[in-house]
C-alpha positions in Angstrom: -16.8 28.7 -5.0 -19.4 30.0 -7.3 -21.7 27.1 -7.3 -23.7 26.8 -4.1 -23.6 23.2 -3.1 -24.8 23.7 0.5 -27.9 23.8 2.0 -29.5 27.1 1.7 -30.4 26.9 5.4 -26.8 27.5 6.4 -26.2 30.7 4.2 -24.6 33.4 6.2 -26.4 36.2 7.1 -26.0 39.7 5.5 -24.9 41.2 9.1 -22.2 38.5 9.3 -20.9 39.0 6.2 -20.7 43.0 6.6 -19.2 42.1 10.2 -16.3 40.1 8.6 -15.9 42.4 5.5 -15.4 45.3 8.1 -12.7 43.3 10.3 -10.6 42.2 7.2 -10.7 46.1 6.2 -9.7 47.2 9.8 -6.6 44.3 9.5 -5.8 45.8 5.9 -5.6 49.2 7.2 -3.5 48.4 10.2 -1.0 46.6 7.9 -0.5 49.8 5.9 -1.1 52.6 8.6 0.4 50.9 11.8 4.4 51.2 12.2 4.4 47.8 14.2 2.0 46.1 11.9 3.6 47.3 8.6 7.0 45.8 9.7 5.7 42.1 10.5 6.5 39.1 8.6 5.1 35.5 8.6 7.9 34.5 10.7 7.8 37.3 13.0 4.4 36.6 14.6 4.1 33.1 14.1 4.7 32.2 17.9 2.3 34.5 18.6 -0.1 32.6 16.5 0.8 29.5 18.5 0.2 31.3 21.8 -3.2 32.5 20.8 -4.3 28.9 19.9 -3.0 27.3 23.3 -5.2 30.3 24.7 -8.2 28.9 23.0 -7.6 25.4 24.5 -7.2 27.0 28.0 -10.5 28.6 27.8 -12.0 25.5 26.5 -10.7 23.6 29.4 -11.9 26.1 31.8 -15.2 26.2 30.0 -15.0 30.0 30.1 -17.1 30.8 26.7 -17.0 34.3 26.9 -13.2 34.2 27.0 -13.4 31.6 24.0 -15.1 34.0 22.1 -12.2 36.5 22.6 -9.4 34.2 21.8 -11.4 32.8 18.6 -11.3 36.3 17.5 -7.4 36.6 18.3 -7.0 33.3 16.2 -9.2 34.8 13.4 -7.0 38.1 13.4 -4.0 35.9 12.8 -5.6 34.3 10.0 -6.6 37.6 8.4 -3.3 39.3 9.4 -1.1 36.6 7.7 -3.4 36.7 4.6 -3.0 40.3 4.4 0.8 40.0 4.5 0.9 37.3 1.8 -1.4 39.7 -0.2 1.2 42.5 0.1 4.0 40.3 -0.9 1.8 38.8 -4.1 2.1 35.3 -2.6 -1.7 34.7 -2.3 -4.9 36.3 -1.0 -7.7 35.9 1.6 -9.9 34.6 -0.8 -7.4 31.9 -1.9 -7.4 30.6 1.9 -11.1 30.4 2.0 -11.9 29.0 -1.4 -9.1 26.4 -0.8 -10.4 25.3 2.6 -13.8 25.0 1.1 -12.9 23.0 -1.7 -11.1 20.4 0.6 -13.9 20.5 3.0 -16.3 19.3 0.3 -13.8 17.0 -1.6 -13.1 15.1 1.9 -16.9 14.8 2.8 -18.4 13.0 -0.2 -20.8 11.5 2.2 -22.3 14.9 2.4 -21.7 16.5 -0.6 -21.6 13.6 -2.9 -23.1 9.9 -3.4 -20.6 8.1 -1.0 -22.3 6.2 1.6 -20.8 5.5 5.1 -21.7 3.4 8.0 -20.1 5.6 11.0 -17.5 7.9 12.2 -14.8 5.2 11.8 -15.5 5.0 7.8 -15.7 8.8 7.8 -12.2 9.1 9.3 -10.9 6.2 6.9 -12.1 8.0 3.9 -10.9 11.2 4.9 -7.0 9.6 5.2 -7.5 7.8 1.6 -8.6 11.0 0.1 -5.7 13.0 1.4 -3.4 10.4 0.2 -4.8 11.2 -3.4 -3.9 15.2 -3.1 -1.0 16.3 -4.3 0.8 17.5 -1.1 0.2 14.3 0.7 2.1 12.0 -2.0 4.8 12.0 0.6 3.4 9.4 2.6 0.6 8.5 5.2 2.0 10.7 8.1 2.5 13.8 6.0 0.7 16.5 7.5 1.5 15.8 11.1 3.8 18.5 12.1 7.1 18.1 13.9 6.4 20.7 16.0 3.3 19.4 17.9 3.7 18.4 21.5 5.1 14.9 21.6 2.0 13.1 23.0 -0.5 14.7 20.8 2.1 14.1 17.6 2.3 10.3 18.7 -1.6 10.1 18.7 -2.2 11.8 15.7 0.5 9.6 13.7 -1.1 6.5 15.0 -4.5 7.9 14.0 -3.3 8.2 10.5 -1.6 4.8 10.5 -4.9 3.5 11.8 -6.9 4.9 9.3 -5.1 2.8 6.5 -5.3 -0.6 8.6 -2.1 -0.2 10.4 -3.4 -0.8 13.8 -3.7 -3.2 16.9 -7.1 -5.1 16.7 -8.2 -4.1 20.3 -6.9 -1.8 23.3 -6.3 -5.0 25.0 -4.0 -5.9 22.4 -2.4 -2.4 22.8 -2.0 -3.0 26.5 0.1 -6.1 26.0 2.5 -3.8 24.0 2.5 -1.4 27.1 3.5 -4.1 29.5 6.2 -5.4 27.0 7.7 -2.0 26.6 7.4 -1.4 30.5 9.6 -4.5 31.0 12.2 -3.3 28.6 12.3 0.0 30.2 12.7 -1.4 33.6 15.6 -3.9 32.1 17.5 -0.9 31.1 17.0 0.9 34.4 17.6 -1.9 36.4 20.8 -2.8 34.3 22.2 0.9 34.6 22.4 0.8 30.9 23.5 4.2 29.0 21.1 7.2 29.7 20.3 7.3 25.9 19.1 3.6 25.9 16.8 4.3 28.8 15.4 7.2 27.1 14.9 5.3 23.9 12.9 2.7 25.7 10.9 5.4 27.9 10.0 6.9 24.5 8.9 3.4 23.3 6.8 2.9 26.6 5.3 6.4 26.3 4.4 5.8 22.8 2.6 2.6 23.7 0.6 4.2 26.4 -0.6 6.8 23.8 -1.7 4.1 21.3 -3.7 2.3 24.4 -5.1 5.5 25.4 -6.3 5.9 21.7 -7.9 2.8 21.5 -9.3 3.1 24.7 -11.2 6.1 23.6 -8.8 8.6 25.7 -7.0 11.9 24.2 -3.6 11.4 26.3 -2.8 14.9 25.4 -6.0 16.3 27.4 -5.4 13.6 30.0 -2.0 15.0 30.9 -3.2 18.5 30.8 -5.8 17.7 33.3 -3.3 15.9 35.5 -0.8 19.2 35.1 -3.7 21.4 36.0 -4.5 19.2 39.0 -0.7 19.0 40.4 -0.8 22.8 39.7 -3.8 23.4 41.9 -2.5 21.2 44.6 1.3 22.8 44.9 -0.6 26.1 45.1 -2.8 24.9 47.9 0.5 23.9 49.9 2.1 27.4 49.1 -0.8 29.1 50.3 -1.0 27.1 53.6 2.8 27.6 54.2 2.5 31.4 53.3 0.0 31.7 56.1 2.5 30.1 58.4 5.1 32.4 57.2 7.0 29.7 55.4 8.0 28.1 52.1 8.3 25.2 50.1 12.0 25.2 49.8 13.7 23.5 52.4 10.4 22.1 54.1 10.4 18.6 55.2 8.4 16.2 52.7 6.2 15.1 55.6 4.5 18.5 55.9 4.5 18.5 52.2 2.6 15.3 51.9 0.2 16.3 54.6 -0.9 19.5 52.8 -1.1 17.6 49.6 -3.2 14.9 51.1 -5.4 17.9 52.6 -5.7 19.5 48.9 -6.5 16.0 47.5 -9.5 15.4 50.3 -10.7 19.0 49.2 -11.1 17.9 45.6 -8.4 20.2 44.3 
C-alpha cells in the first residue's frame, strides 16, 4: 500500500522492520539450501501449520505468555515459508500476502478508515459480513469462508454467527433455549423408541447445534467451554491415576466406587 492512511503513531519501528526482513531472508535461504526445506510443498507441511495453531491456543489457555511468544513465531514461520514456496512456484509473493490482507482490513473497517458511523460491536460485525458478501470470493453465499475442516462446535458457531450477521437468528437467548428443549425432546424420543442409530445421531447433532446457538446468544464460546471441561476431566483422571499408582494399582479393572471416591477428592481439591 503506497498511501499511508493509518495514524503515523502506529508506524513500525526500523528495528522491527529490519528484524522481519532478516527473518524472511533466513526462511528463503533455508528453502534454497536445506534439503528438507527445499523438498516441502504446501501440502506436505499443512498439518504442521494446524499443529502450530493449536499450540498457540494451548499457550493462551495456559496463560503462558513466554510460550505464546514462541508459538506465534512458529506460526509466522509457516506464513513466510508458504510464501517462499509460492514465490518459487511463481504463484504469489510475500508482498502479495501482506498487501492483500492490509487492503482487506482497510476495506472491512470503513468506520476506522472511512466515514461510516457505527453504534457498537454488533454493527461492526454486521458491516463486516455485508462487505464480505460484496467481495468476489464470497459470491457463493453467507456461509462461504467457514472451513469444513473446523472442529464441529466451532464450525457451528461460525456458521450461526454469519447467518446472524445478516438477520437470520433467534431474537433472544431465551428463544434459543426453547429450541434446545425441543431438540432434547426429539432426541429422547429416538433413544426411547430405539430408532436406528443414524436417526439418533441426527437428532443428537440437532441438539448440539441448538446448544451452540444458545451458548452464542448467551455470550459463551462453546468450543472454549468444552476445551475447559476436557482439561478439567484430564486433570481429575490424572489425579486418580496418581493415587492408584501410589497404591501399585491402575484404573483398569478398578471398581467404580473407588474411582468415584478419588474423582470427588480431585473435585474437592479444585482440580
